[in-house]
N, C-alpha and C positions, 0 to 999 in steps of 0.2 A: 378757308376759313383761320381765324387766329385769337388770341387772348393772351393777354400782356397784363401782368399785376407787378407792381412796384413803382419806384422812381423812376421817371423817363420823360424825355423831352417830346413835346407836342409840336409838330411842325407841318404847317399847311399854308399853301400858295406860295404868296408874295412872301411870307413872313409877319405880314402886320399885326393880326392877331395872336398867333401862336409861331414860335419860331425857336431855332436852335441857336441863335446868336445871345451872348448874353450883356449886351449891352443896353436893353431895357428890359422893363419887367415881362414883357413875352416870352424873354429866354429863359425863363428859369425853370427848374425840372419840376414836374407833379407828381406827387402821390396819387397813383390813378389805376384804375382797372379799365382796362381798352380791349373792347370787343369790334370782331372786323372780318370781312370779306374783301378780297383784292383777287380778280382776275384781270384778263387783256382788256376789257371794256369797262369794268367797274371797280371801284373803292368807294369801300363805307365801311365808316369807323363810328362806333359811337364807344366814351369817353364817360367815365363816372370817376369824380375825384374829390379827397376830404384833406382838409387839413387839421391837423391835432396840435392846439399850441399846449406851452407846460400847464399843470394842473396846478389849481390853485386851492390853498386851504379853505376856502369859502367860494361856494358858488359855482364851482367845477371850473371849465375851462373858458377862457376868455380871450378874444381871437383879436390881438393888435397889430398896428402897421408893421411893415418891414418884410422881408421877404415876398412870399405869394400871400398876400392880404386875403383872399377869399377864405370861407370857411367851406365850402362844398361847390361843386362845379359838375354839371353834366352837358354833355357835347354830343351832336349829331354831324358829321361830314359825309357828304357824296358828292363823287367825282365820274364823269362818265367821260372815257378815252376812246370810242369808236366814231366820233364823227371825223371825217377827213379835214383837216385843220381847225378845227375848233374843238375846246376845249372847255365844257361849264363844270361848275362846282357850286356847291352848296354848304352853308353852314348855319348852324343853330347853336348857341351857347346859352345857359340859364349857369348864372353864378349868384352863389349865397354869400352875402358879407354879414360879419357879426355889427351890430349896432348896438347903443344904449352903453350901460354901465355893467361892471363885471358881476354884480350881484343880481342885475335884471338884464340880463342879453336878450335883444331880439334879433331876428335874421332878416335881412332886406334882401331882396334878388331883384338882378338886371339881367334881362335879355339881351342877346347882341344874335342878329339874324342877318344874310345876306347872300350875295354872290360873287363869285370871279370866273371871269369870262375871257378865255386866251383864243385869238381869231389871228392864225397864220396862212394869210392867202397865199403867199409866196413863201421860199426857205429862206429870203433875206430878209423879210418883213414880219414882226409880229405884234400884234396889238392886244392892249390888256385893259379889260373894263372891272373896276370894282365898284359894289354898290352894296352898303350897311345901314341897318335901321339898328338903332339903341333904343329901348324902352325899360323903364322899373324904376327904382329907386338905388341911389348912389350910397353908400357908407357914411354915417355921419350927416345926413341930409333928409330932410322929410321932402325936400322937392320932387318932383316926378321928372323923369328924362325923357325926352323923346328926341332923339339927335339923328343926323344923316352924316355919312361921309360917302362922298363919290370919287370915282379917279379914273383918270384916261392917260393911258401909256402907250408907247410907238416906238419899237424899235428897229432900224434898218442897218443891215450887215453890208459897208460898203464894199470892205474885202476883209481878210483875215485878220488884219492888222487895226481896222477902221470900224467903229460901230458909231453911229448916231442915234439917241436918244432925246425924247421930249414927253412933256406931258403936263398933266394940272391935276389938282386936289380941290375938292369941296368939300369942308366941314362947316356944319350948319353949328348955330349958337355963339353967345358971347365971350364966352369963357374956354379957348381954344389956345 
């Protein structure tokens, strides 16, 4: 069991949603409480995060864009490591965004849930499948979201110097 509190990197699976890389929004540090259990077979983590913008003279805090734009976040992650050649993991994230104006803020929530599957039938071959679904509301929008992301990738190690890669991604919606 472990507990970690403070500013930290969240890094899961292929880094598509949470990553240590700092070239996209997912690479930022998070002010969070992370509770977890880690063994040879299981990785279970729960994360609670909160972001506080500077105090305003009227109306308290208001969370503007820039940096990590969420007000609060809750996440559960689970990975099972005891199947031979198969590693499934599951992720659920609930993110709260500040909406409205500074004197009358409201919080809207966006949920992202999905799975990341790794299948390794041979030492030289690895196949990854990813599926995420997102629902809720976006910041600064009254529209409800219902979005899907699917990904399939394959890697084949020809030798120590050559790797063949191939894949396809599908993202639903019109504004991608």
